[in-house]
KEKE-3310 file (N, C-alpha, C; in steps of 0.2 Angstrom, whole numbers, plus 5000, padded with zeros to 4 digits):
npx = (5710:5714:5717:5721:5726:5712:5705:5701:5708:5708:5715:5711:5716:5720:5728:5735:5744:5751:5758:5765:5774:5781:5787:5794:5805:5803:5804:5792:5793:5796:5788:5776:5778:5779:5765:5759:5754:5751:5765:5758:5749:5751:5757:5746:5741:5752:5749:5739:5738:5747:5736:5727:5734:5737:5748:5763:5776:5785:5793:5787:5774:5778:5781:5769:5762:5768:5771:5756:5753:5753:5764)
npy = (5507:5494:5481:5477:5468:5463:5474:5488:5500:5515:5527:5544:5553:5567:5561:5551:5554:5565:5554:5546:5552:5554:5540:5544:5551:5562:5575:5586:5599:5603:5596:5601:5608:5606:5598:5612:5612:5619:5619:5617:5608:5598:5589:5588:5578:5570:5565:5561:5551:5540:5538:5531:5520:5517:5517:5522:5529:5541:5531:5517:5514:5518:5508:5499:5502:5499:5487:5480:5483:5496:5502)
npz = (6013:6027:6038:6054:6066:6067:6065:6056:6046:6044:6032:6028:6012:6014:6026:6022:6012:6022:6029:6022:6016:6030:6035:6022:6028:6032:6039:6050:6049:6038:6027:6033:6027:6013:6011:6011:6025:6042:6059:6067:6067:6055:6069:6074:6063:6068:6077:6078:6068:6076:6086:6076:6074:6085:6093:6100:6097:6083:6079:6079:6073:6062:6058:6059:6050:6040:6043:6043:6030:6020:6015)
capx = (5706:5719:5718:5726:5723:5706:5706:5701:5712:5706:5717:5709:5718:5729:5733:5742:5748:5758:5761:5770:5780:5783:5789:5803:5812:5802:5803:5785:5793:5797:5780:5771:5779:5776:5758:5756:5745:5755:5767:5754:5743:5755:5759:5740:5743:5757:5748:5733:5738:5749:5729:5727:5739:5739:5758:5765:5781:5786:5797:5780:5770:5779:5783:5765:5762:5773:5766:5747:5754:5753:5770)
capy = (5501:5489:5476:5478:5463:5463:5483:5490:5506:5519:5535:5551:5555:5572:5556:5545:5558:5564:5549:5544:5559:5549:5534:5545:5552:5572:5581:5590:5605:5597:5592:5606:5616:5600:5600:5618:5618:5625:5613:5612:5604:5594:5589:5585:5573:5562:5561:5556:5546:5536:5531:5526:5514:5513:5517:5528:5534:5536:5524:5512:5520:5520:5501:5495:5506:5495:5481:5485:5486:5503:5501)
capz = (6021:6031:6042:6059:6076:6069:6067:6052:6046:6037:6033:6022:6005:6019:6029:6018:6012:6029:6033:6014:6020:6038:6031:6016:6034:6031:6048:6054:6046:6029:6029:6033:6020:6007:6011:6014:6031:6050:6061:6073:6064:6053:6076:6075:6059:6068:6088:6076:6065:6079:6089:6072:6074:6093:6091:6105:6094:6076:6072:6081:6069:6053:6058:6058:6045:6034:6043:6039:6021:6019:6011)
cpx = (5713:5717:5722:5722:5714:5702:5701:5706:5710:5709:5713:5714:5724:5732:5737:5746:5754:5760:5764:5776:5784:5790:5795:5807:5810:5803:5794:5787:5791:5790:5775:5771:5779:5770:5755:5751:5755:5757:5763:5750:5745:5759:5754:5740:5743:5751:5740:5733:5742:5743:5729:5732:5743:5746:5760:5773:5782:5785:5789:5777:5768:5780:5779:5761:5763:5771:5761:5750:5753:5758:5773)
cpy = (5494:5487:5473:5476:5466:5470:5486:5498:5508:5524:5537:5551:5560:5564:5551:5549:5560:5558:5544:5548:5556:5546:5539:5549:5560:5574:5585:5594:5605:5598:5595:5612:5613:5601:5605:5620:5620:5618:5611:5607:5599:5588:5582:5579:5567:5561:5560:5548:5537:5533:5529:5519:5511:5511:5524:5532:5534:5531:5518:5513:5518:5508:5495:5496:5498:5488:5480:5484:5494:5504:5498)
cpz = (6022:6036:6048:6061:6072:6067:6060:6049:6040:6036:6025:6018:6009:6020:6027:6016:6013:6031:6027:6016:6026:6037:6028:6023:6038:6038:6048:6046:6038:6028:6027:6027:6012:6005:6011:6022:6035:6050:6066:6070:6058:6061:6077:6071:6063:6074:6083:6074:6072:6085:6085:6071:6080:6093:6097:6102:6087:6075:6075:6074:6062:6053:6054:6057:6037:6034:6044:6031:6016:6015:6012)
residu = (MET:ILE:GLU:ASN:ASN:ASP:LYS:GLN:ILE:VAL:LEU:SER:LYS:LYS:GLU:SER:GLN:ILE:LEU:SER:LEU:ILE:VAL:SER:GLY:ARG:THR:SER:THR:GLN:ILE:ALA:GLU:THR:VAL:ASN:LEU:SER:LEU:PRO:THR:ILE:LYS:TRP:TYR:ARG:LYS:LYS:MET:LYS:GLU:ILE:PHE:ASP:ALA:GLU:THR:THR:ALA:GLU:MET:VAL:GLY:LYS:ALA:ILE:LYS:ALA:GLY:PHE:TYR)
# end
């Protein structure tokens, strides 16, 4: 759990794993293969995490995740 602008951000283990792979520069296809999930599921996770971090783009989400102390 990390606080971001007075908002507590809590990620599940799977969300944290996928976020880590996004931060490392992996594509959605590569992430799907790594975690053994379908591509639509990875896209759903990306969308959900953008909402969690209140970000419109993946780059903005990564920046906010780093700023919030996730990496």
